[in-house]
Residue, then its C-alpha position, 0 to 999 in steps of 0.5 A: x752582159x746587158x750593156x750596149x756594145x759600141x757597134x757601128x763605131x767609126x774613126x774620126x780626126x780629133x786634132x781640135x782637142x789640143x786647140x780646146x786644151x790651149x784656149x782652156x789653159x789660157x782662160x784659167x791663166x787670164x782668170x788667175x791674172x786678175x786675182x793676182x792684181x794687187x791685194x786680194x779682191x782688188x781687181x773685183x772692186x776697182x776694176x769691175x769690168x775687167x774682172x767681169x769679163x775674166x771671172x769665168x775663165x775658171x771654167x777652163x778646169x771643168x773643160x779639161x776633165x771632159x776633154x780628158x774623158x773624151x780622149x781616153x774613151x776614144x780607143x776604149x770605145x772602139x773596142x767591142x768590149x770596152x777594154x783598154x787596147x793594151x790592157x790596164x797595166x799599160x793604161x795606168x803606166x801611160x797615165x802615170x808617165x804623162x801626168x805625174x813626173x811633170x806635176x812633180x816637177x812643177x811642185x818642186x819648182x813652186x816649193x823652190x820659189x817659195x823658199x828662195x824668194x823671201x817675199x813669197x814666204x809671208x802673208x801680204x794681203x794678196x791672193x797668194x796668202x791662200x797658198x801659205x803656210x807651207x806645211x809638211x802635211x801639205x807637201x806630203x799631200x801634194x806629192x802623193x796627189x791627195x791634197x784634196x784630203x790631206x794638207x790643204x787643196x790649194x796650198x803651195x800651187x793652187x791649180x795643182x788640186x785639179x791634177x790630183x783630182x784628175x789622177x784619182x778619176x783615172x782609177x775610178x775610170x778604169x775600175x768603176x765606170x768602164x765596168x759599169x759602162x760595160x755591164x749596165x750601159x752608158x745611160x744607166x752609168x751616167x745616171x748613177x754617177x749624176x745621182x752620186x756625184x751631184x747628190x750633196x749639191x741637190x740636197x742643199x738645193x732641195x733644202x733651201x727650196x722646201x726645208x726638206x731633207x734637213x737631216x742630210x744637210x749637215x753631211x752635204x755641206x760638209x762634203x761641199x766644204x771639202x773642196x772635192x768637186x766630186x761632180x768632176x767625175x760626172x764631167x769625165x763621164x760626159x767626155x766619155x759619152x761624147x767619145x762614144x757618140x762621136x764615133x757612132x755612124x748613127x749620130x749625125x751631130x748636127x746643130x750640137x754647137x748650139x748648146x755651148x753658144x747658149x750655156x756660155x752666153x748665159x753664164x758669161x752674163x750671169x756670173x753671180x749664179x755660177x758662184x752660188x751654184x758652181x756644180x750646176x754651172x760646171x756640169x752645164x758647161x761640161x755637158x754643152x762641151x761634150x756635145x760640142x765635141x760630137x759636133x767637131x768630130x762630125x763636122x771636120x771642115x767647119x771654120x771652128x774646127x779649122x781654127x782649133x786645128x791650126x798650128x798656133x792652137x795646136x802648139x798652144x794645146x801642146x804646152x797647155x799642161x805646162x801652162x796649167x802646172x806653173x802659171x799660178x806661182x809665177x803670176x803671184x811672184x810678179x804681183x808681189x814684186x810689183x806691190x812695193x812700187x805702190x802703183x795705181x790699180x790700172x797700171x798694176x793690171x796693165x803690167x800684170x797682163x802685158x809683162x807678167x803673164x806673157x813671161x809666165x807664158x814664155x817660162x811655161x814654154x821653157x818648162x814644156x820643152x825641158x821637162x813635160x816634153x820628155x813624158x809625152x806620148x810618142x805621137x805628141x813628140x812627133x807632132x812637135x818635131x814636125x811642127x806640121x798641122x797635117x801630122x796633127x790630124x793624123x795623130x792618135x788621141x792620147 
C-alpha cells in the first residue's frame, strides 16, 4: 500500500453543512421559480434583471454533491485504512434508507399530480413541457434511478435526475474511488478522476481552439449530450478531499474563504460563461466550496459559521432534501393555474415568488415531517426533536 494514511486526523464540528444545504436547496428553488414564470423564457426576455439575479441558482446542485462527498468521507478519513467504520454493507443500507424511499415518495407524488390535474398533462408552452410526455420507460428509469440513461433524465420531475446521479456516485465512491484513495493516494486519485470526467469537455475546448482532436469530438459531444454530468464524480471527490484536509492537524485553512468569494463573484457577473462552459464553472464552484468547507472546519467561531449553524439555517438544512425533491412540480402547477388569468409578467412573477414559492416550501415542510423524517439517521431525528442548536453542534455527520 503506497497511499497516504490519514495520520494526525482531528475531530471537528460540522453543523454548518446543514446551513449550506439549506441555502443551496433554496437557491435551486428560486432559480426554478424564475423558469416557471409564464411561458418558457418569459422571465429571461421580459424580466432580464430578475433572471440575471436568479439564473445561477442551479449552482446549488454541484454544491450538494461536494457536501455529500464531504460528510461521507469524514468518518472514513478518521480510519487509518480508509474503511467504512461499520462496513460497506451498512454504508449501502444507510445510503439507501436515507435517499431512496423519500425519492420514491416524491416520484409517486409527481406522477399523482400529473395524472390527477388535467392542466399538467398537456403541453402549454411553459417550462413544464420538458417533463412531458410521461412514458413507461421514463417511469421505470426514474424508479430504478437510471433516468440519465433510460427514459429521459428531466421527465416527470426534473431535479430527480441529480438524485439518481448521486446514488450512482455512492457506488463509485465505495467501489472505485476509496480503493484508489487507499492504494495510490488522494492526489493521484483526484488526477485520474479529473482526467476521466473532464475529458469530453476538454476535448471540445481543445478542438474549438486549435482544430485538433477532431477524431474524438464526435464521441465527446455525444457524451456531453447525454445530460450525464460525469464531472459530478470529481465534485464528490473534491468533497472527499475537503473532509480529509479539514480533519488534518497540519492544515491551518487560513484565507480559504477567498476562492469562494472570487469564484461566485466571477460566475455571478459572467453568467453567459457558465452557460457555455457548465463543466468548468461547476468544477470551479465545487473546488471553491471544498476550500470553504476546510476554512469553516478550522474557524468555528467566525460569523459565517455561526450564521450557517443557527437554528433557522439548521432547520432549513434538515428539510433541504424535501425541498429539492418536490418543489419543481409544485412550482409548475402554480404557474399553470395562474396562466389562464392572463396576468402581466410582473404580476405573474410577483405571485410566483410571494405565493407559489412559499406554498411549495410549506408543502415541502409537510413532506419532510410526514415522509422524509422517517428515514433520517438517528442523530438527525434527535436534532429535530430537540430543536436546539447546541445539539446540532454535537451531532455526528451523516
